[in-house]
C-alpha positions in Angstrom: 89.4 123.2 72.1 86.7 121.3 70.3 86.8 117.6 70.0 84.7 116.0 67.3 84.4 112.5 66.2 83.3 109.2 67.7 82.5 108.7 71.3 85.5 107.7 73.3 85.7 104.8 75.8 86.1 107.3 78.6 82.9 109.1 77.7 81.0 105.7 77.6 82.4 104.6 81.0 81.5 108.0 82.5 77.9 107.7 81.3 77.7 104.1 82.4 78.9 105.1 85.9 76.9 108.3 86.3 73.5 107.2 84.8 72.7 104.5 87.4 73.8 106.8 90.3 71.5 109.6 88.9 68.6 107.2 88.5 69.1 105.8 92.0 69.2 109.3 93.4 65.9 110.3 91.7 64.3 107.1 92.9 65.5 107.7 96.5 64.0 111.2 96.4 60.8 109.7 95.2 60.9 107.1 98.1 61.6 109.9 100.6 58.6 111.9 99.3 56.4 108.8 99.4 57.5 108.0 102.9 56.9 111.5 104.2 53.5 111.7 102.5 52.4 108.4 103.9 53.1 109.5 107.5 49.7 111.1 108.1 49.5 110.6 111.9 51.8 113.1 113.6 51.5 111.6 117.1 51.5 107.9 116.5 53.9 105.5 118.2 55.7 104.6 114.9 56.4 108.3 114.3 57.9 108.6 117.8 60.2 105.7 117.1 61.3 107.3 113.8 61.8 110.7 115.4 63.9 109.0 118.1 66.0 107.3 115.4 66.5 110.6 113.6 67.6 112.3 116.8 70.2 109.5 117.3 71.5 110.0 113.8 71.6 113.8 114.4 73.7 113.2 117.5 76.1 110.9 115.6 76.4 113.6 112.9 77.2 116.3 115.5 79.9 114.1 117.0 81.3 113.4 113.6 81.5 117.1 112.7 83.1 118.2 115.9 85.3 115.4 117.0 85.7 112.7 114.4 84.3 109.2 114.2 82.9 107.5 117.3 83.6 103.9 118.1 80.1 102.8 117.2 80.2 104.7 113.8 83.6 103.2 113.0 82.6 99.7 113.8 79.5 100.1 111.7 81.6 101.3 108.8 84.0 98.4 109.0 81.2 95.8 109.5 79.5 96.5 106.1 81.0 94.7 103.2 81.5 96.3 99.9 79.9 93.5 98.0 76.8 93.6 100.0 76.4 97.4 99.5 77.1 97.0 95.8 74.4 94.3 95.5 72.0 96.4 97.5 72.7 99.4 95.2 72.3 97.4 92.0 69.0 95.8 93.2 67.8 99.3 94.1 66.8 98.2 97.7 64.6 100.9 99.2 66.2 101.0 102.6 69.7 101.3 101.1 68.6 104.1 98.8 66.9 106.0 101.6 69.9 105.5 103.9 72.4 106.9 101.3 70.2 109.5 99.7 72.5 112.4 100.6 75.5 110.5 99.1 73.7 109.7 95.9 72.7 113.4 95.6 76.3 114.5 96.1 77.5 112.0 93.4 74.8 113.2 91.0 75.7 116.8 91.5 79.3 116.1 90.9 78.4 114.2 87.7 76.3 117.1 86.5 79.2 119.5 87.2 81.5 117.3 85.2 79.0 117.2 82.3 78.8 121.0 82.5 82.6 121.3 82.4 82.7 119.0 79.4 80.1 121.0 77.5 81.9 124.3 78.3 85.4 123.1 77.5 85.0 120.6 74.6 82.0 121.7 72.6 80.8 124.8 70.8 77.4 125.0 72.5 78.5 128.0 74.6 80.4 131.0 73.1 84.1 131.6 73.6 85.4 134.5 75.6 88.9 135.9 76.1 90.4 135.4 79.5 92.1 138.3 81.2 94.7 138.0 84.0 95.7 140.9 86.2 98.5 139.9 88.5 98.2 142.9 90.8 94.5 142.4 91.4 95.1 138.7 92.1 97.9 139.5 94.7 95.7 142.1 96.3 92.8 139.7 96.7 95.0 136.9 97.9 96.6 139.2 100.5 93.2 140.4 101.6 92.0 136.8 102.0 95.0 135.9 104.1 94.5 139.0 106.3 90.8 138.2 106.8 91.6 134.5 107.6 94.2 135.6 110.1 91.8 138.0 111.8 89.0 135.5 112.1 91.3 132.7 113.3 92.7 134.8 116.1 89.3 135.7 117.5 88.3 133.8 120.6 85.4 131.5 119.8 82.7 131.6 122.5 79.9 130.5 120.2 78.0 127.4 120.9 77.7 124.7 118.2 74.3 124.4 116.5 74.7 120.6 116.5 75.6 119.8 120.1 75.3 123.0 122.1 79.0 122.7 123.2 81.3 125.7 122.9 83.4 125.5 119.8 87.1 124.9 120.1 89.9 126.8 118.5 90.4 125.5 115.0 87.2 123.5 115.1 86.2 121.2 112.3 83.9 123.9 110.9 86.7 126.4 110.7 89.2 124.1 109.1 86.6 122.9 106.5 86.0 126.5 105.6 89.8 127.2 105.2 90.1 124.0 103.1 87.5 125.4 100.7 89.2 128.8 100.4 92.5 127.1 99.8 91.0 124.9 97.1 89.4 127.9 95.4 92.7 129.9 95.4 94.7 126.9 94.1 92.1 126.4 91.3 92.4 130.0 90.4 96.2 129.8 90.3 96.1 126.7 88.1 93.6 128.3 85.6 95.6 131.5 85.3 98.9 129.5 84.9 97.2 127.7 81.9 96.3 131.0 80.3 99.8 132.5 80.5 101.6 129.4 79.1 
């Protein structure tokens, strides 16, 4: 389906939303590069303080991945106001951009994926191809996926976590996140194939 004509308000609002996020992400990467390049002394006291702060952040991240939010993390989340963060983002405050560099990167990647989908679906830049659907192959792969998931979930986990060193629990956060991804992929596949047959 090719849409030609004037730019729609949706396209303008998307570009107005994604462009500042992309620019902020590029600037935060530049700030991180500049920060890491300026730290020349490996054993200075300021580096030790920064390393200690990074270790605390890693510990908080491990607790988040394995057990949910801690009290300190949840109070930090509720204490920050949306207006303050929005002002810090719009003024491109260095500390804010460095702190939220991973989030900006994820938002930029999502925006790039949406632009790619738009180019593939709504323009003639890429050639068209015929879509083929094989119900038997799909059912076989879906059944195989369920069998493999059942086998791995019934296995007793004695592995230690890379984040905290604790033994992983049955149906840990890592495992449920992986299942969530597989379920989303299979639902997306079903939706795409249903669109083809109708």
